[in-house]
N, C-alpha and C positions, 0 to 999 in steps of 0.2 A: 195899252197894257203890255208890260214886258212878258216875254217868254219864260216859262219855267224850265230850268236847265237842272238835269239829274246827274250826278256822279256817284260812283260807289267803290269802296275799296277798304283796306285795313288801315291805312295811315298811321302805322306804328313808327316810332322814331321819326316824327314830322321833320321834313327837310325842305330845302329850296326847290327841289324838283316837284314836291307836292303843291307848294305855294305857287309855282309858275303854272302848273297844270289847273289849279283852281282859277287863277287869274284869267287863263286863256278861256276856260269854260264860261266865266263870268262875263265875258265880252258879248256873249250871245244873249244874255238875260239874267234873271235872279237865279242864284245858285244854291241848290239844295243837295246836301251830301249825306248819303246813306253810309253808315260805318258798319263793317262786319264785326259781329259780337266776339267775345273771347272764345266762346264755344265753336263758332264757325271757323275761326282762324286755326284752332287746335285741330279741327276735323280736316280742313283743307291743306294745311302746311305741315301737320303733324308735330307743332311746337307751341309753346306758350307765347304770348306776346310780350314784348318788354314793358309796354304801358297797358294798363287795363282799359276796358272799353269806356269807362267813365273819365278816365285821364284823357284819352284819345278824343272823346266827344268834347270836353271842355277846350282843348287845344284847337281843334278844327272850327268850333263855334266861335273863338275868338278871332278869327281872321276876317279881315275887312271884306274879302271877295265873297264870304259865305254868308247867304241870307239866313239859312237854317240848316242845322245838322241833327241827325237822330241815329239811333242804333237800329239796324235792320232787324226786322221781327222774325224773318225766316232762317233757313240753315242751308248750308251747301253753297254751290257756285251761284245759284240764282236766289240768294237769301233776300233779295230786295223786291221780289214780285208783288207781294201783298202790299208794300209801301207804295209802289208806284202806281198801283191800281187806284189807291186812294188819293195820291198827290196829283195824278194825271199830269206829268210833265210833257212839255212839247218836244224835248230834245233829251236823249240819253248820250252822254259824252263819255268816251273811254280812252284810255291810252292804247297804243299798239299791242303792248304786251299784256293788256287786260281785255283784249277783244276775244270773244268766243262766239261761234255759231248759235250756241244756245241763248245768249244774251240778245243778239241780233233777231232771233225768232221771237223772243218774247215782245220786242219792240214792234216787230211787224204785227204780230197778233193784237197788241193794244193800240196800233196806229201812232206810235212815237217815232219820231225822226232819230236815226242811229248815226252818230258822227264819231270819227276815230281820230284822235289827236296824234301828232307825230313826235310828241315829247320834247319840246323846244325849251332850252334852259333860259332863264331871264338873264337878259344883257350879256354881260361878259363872265357870268358865273359858270362853273363846270357843271355838266350834266350829273345828276345824282339818282340813286336808286336806293332803296332800304336794304336790298341785297348787298350792294357794295359797301354801305355803311356798317352793317352788322358785322362783317368780316368774321362772323361766327366760325367759319370753317372753309378751308380751301379744298376739301375733298371733292373729287369730281362725282358727276353722276354718269350713267352710260346709256348708250342706245344700241339695240341689237338691229342691224340692218337687214339681216336675212338669216334663215335658219333656226330661229328660236324655237324651243322645244327639243331640239335635238341634244341639248346638254342634259336631258333627262333619260336615264337608262331604259325606261320603259317605252321610249320612242326610238333612240339609236340602236337598240337591240335588233329592230327590224331592218335598219339600213344605217350604215355609218354615214356621217355627214359633218358639214362645218356650220358653226355659229359665227357670223361676222359681227364684231362690236367696235364701237368707238368710244373713247373716254371723253366726256364732255365737261369743260370747265363750269363751275358753278356761278356763271354770270347772272343766271336766273334762278330764283328759288322755286323750283318745279313742285307742283302740288304733290301731296302725300298720295299713296296709292295710285300712281299715275303711269307705272310701267317704266319709270326712269331709273329703277333700282333704288328707291328711296329707303325700303326696308333695310337692304344691304348697307346702304350709305349710313343710316343710323347706327349699325353695328360698327361700322368703320369709325364714326365719330366716337362712339363709346369705347373703342380700342384705342385709337390714336389721337383724339381730341381734334386737331385743327388741320392736319395734313398727313399724306402718306409719307412714312419715314423713308430714309435712304436704305438701299440694300437690294437684294435679290428680288426682283419684282414677282417672279412666279412664287417664290417661297412666301413672300408677303401676302399674295392673292390666296394661297393655301391656308395661311394662318387666318385670313378673314373668313374663308369658306368654313373652316373648322370652328371658329368662334360662333358663326351664325348657325351652324348645324351640329350641336353638341349631341353626344350619344343618347339615343332615346327619343330624339326629335321625330314626330310622326311624318311630316311632309318636308322632304329636303329640298332647300332652295337650290335652284340650278347654279353650277359653278361659273357660268358665263357672267352672272351678276358681280361676283367678287372679282373675276378677272378683268371684266369691262370697266370697272372702277379703278382698279389698282394699276393696270398696264396701260401706259399711254399710247396714243396713235391709234392706228387701225389694226385689229387683230383678227386673225383667222384660227378658231379653236376647232380642231378636228376630234369628233367624238366617235367612239366605236363601242358603245354598250357599257360605258362605265361613267361615274360621275365626274371624273376629271379628264381632259382631253388627252389624247395620245400625244399630240404635239401642238405647239402654238406657233404660228408664223405672224410676225409683227411688221407693220410698214409704218416708217417715219418719214417718207419722202414728202417734202414740203408741197411739191407741185400736186401730188395726189390728194393730201389733206386739204390743201387749198381749194382744189376742185370739188371735193365733197362738201366743204363748207358753202361754197357757192351755190350748190344745187339742192341743199337740204332745208326744208322749211317745216315748223311746227305749228299746229293749230290746237288751241286748248279745247278740250272736251270735258264733261263732267267727270270727276274722279270716281274710281270704282267704289261702290258701296261696300260695306263691311260684309254683307250677306252674299256678295258675288261668289260664285263657285264655277269657275270654268271647267272643272272636271266632272260635272254633273251629268254631261253627256259628251261621249267621245267615240271616235271611229279611228282608233290607232291600229294600223295594219302595215304591211310590207309596201303596198301600193302607194299609200299616202305618205309614208316616210320617204320613199324613194323620190316622190315628187318634190318634197321639200329639200331633200339633199341636192337634187339636181338644180333647182332654182338657187340654192345658196351658192353652189359651185359657179353657176353662170354669172351670178351677181359679183363674185370676187373677181372673175376674169374681166367682167365689164368695168369695174372700178379701177383695175390695174391699167386697162386700156384707155380709161377715160372716155368711154363710150356712153353718152347720157341716154340714148334710146334703148340700148341693151340693158343698162344699169336700171332704168325705170321699168322695163318689162320684167326683168328677173326679180326686182324688188317686190312688184306687184304679184307675181306668181308665187313667191315665197309666202306672201300673206294669204293668198287664196289656198295654198296648200295647208297653212296652219288652220284656216277655217274648216277645211274638209275634215281634219281630225278633230278639232275643238270648235264646233259651231257655237257654242256659248260665248265665244270671244266677241261676238258683235250683237247688236239689237237694232231696233228700228232707228233710234236717234243717231247711231252710228252710221247706218246705212244711208240716212238722208243727209248727213253731213258730207259723206264721201260723194254723194250724187252732186252737191253744190260745187265741188272742186273737180269733177270729172272732166271739164273742158278747160280747166286752168292748170292742171298738173299732168304729168306724164305717168307718174306711178305714186301708189300710196300704201300705207299699212299703219297699224296701231302700234304705239309703244307697248312694249312688254306682252303680258298675257291677254291684253284686251280688256273689255268690259268697260272702257272709259280711258281717261288719261289724255294722251294727245294723239292727234292724227299727224303722221309724218308724211310729208308730200316731197316728191321729186320733180323739180321743174327746171327748165332752161330759161325761165323768165321770172323775174320777182313776183312773189304773191304777197298781195296787200294784207295788212294786219296780221301778219305771221311772226313767229319767234325764230331768230337765227341762232345758230350754235357756234361754239368755237371749241375745237378739238384740242385736248391737252397734247402737247409735243414732247415734253420731257418730264 
């Protein structure tokens, strides 16, 4: 009897990369495909699908590599759990950029073999991804490497300090509410549609910041989000008790940016829930703000020196300082995921305000089944 092979995904704008993935999975046995519902994609990606769930189901079911396809009945990142409990597959097959520790944990719990594909295109065909084909928008995302929270006056009033950001090309469609500045990016799309316009970058970042934070808004989004998206390269934003940094230092040196790209890896976590409230418990004071400021400064020096051990250590200390002030940034799932990478990475932190999203790892060796970034240069 053939093995049951299960795969799960959105499969919007069906392309040759999807077909090659299905064919690779079908080499292992009979292929069953779970398709994310329209509601799930809206929840995870913060956008509507191009094709409805019924259209996607029809197209995937028509492929000869697929034995059976269905709409997953659950919601969220693990929307397929109820379905695989009933299906009882032998293998769960995922792409590298579809891997997450949560998926692997479900398979371990249910006794399902977990295999990660390397996304190999068919024959001489070019590699394809839905993100590349959509070309919906070239506006970047951003990662804060260290010092996050110091862009809020209620933190930097206790101690001035830097937030370090890099502008990340949209090669991957990062999940909504994942700490990659997706909310600010939506405002940028609303404002500019497809890309950052030409002009003075700091003025453009201020325009985006004001657009996202109109008069009367209760909670002001930190300016590191708009700056991190609009200003390319690596940026040091020096805050001193105000919403906007006192000054900005930018780095476009290719050797430094290449070095950062080489050592940064992302692992998917469950996106933050709508009910998530990081401010429900805080310990913001001079001691904790000073720790965060020192860690960010050390991180900056380490990057300029291209010192991987010092970079990883200060990167991790910045995260630990954040947690001291905002303990709700982490939960049991996040701690368990960090534990699985403790011997594989030199440093780690969460993207954005925590509560889910992505675990960012610093390593001098490749980390399997992780996402690589490309920093915007110009």
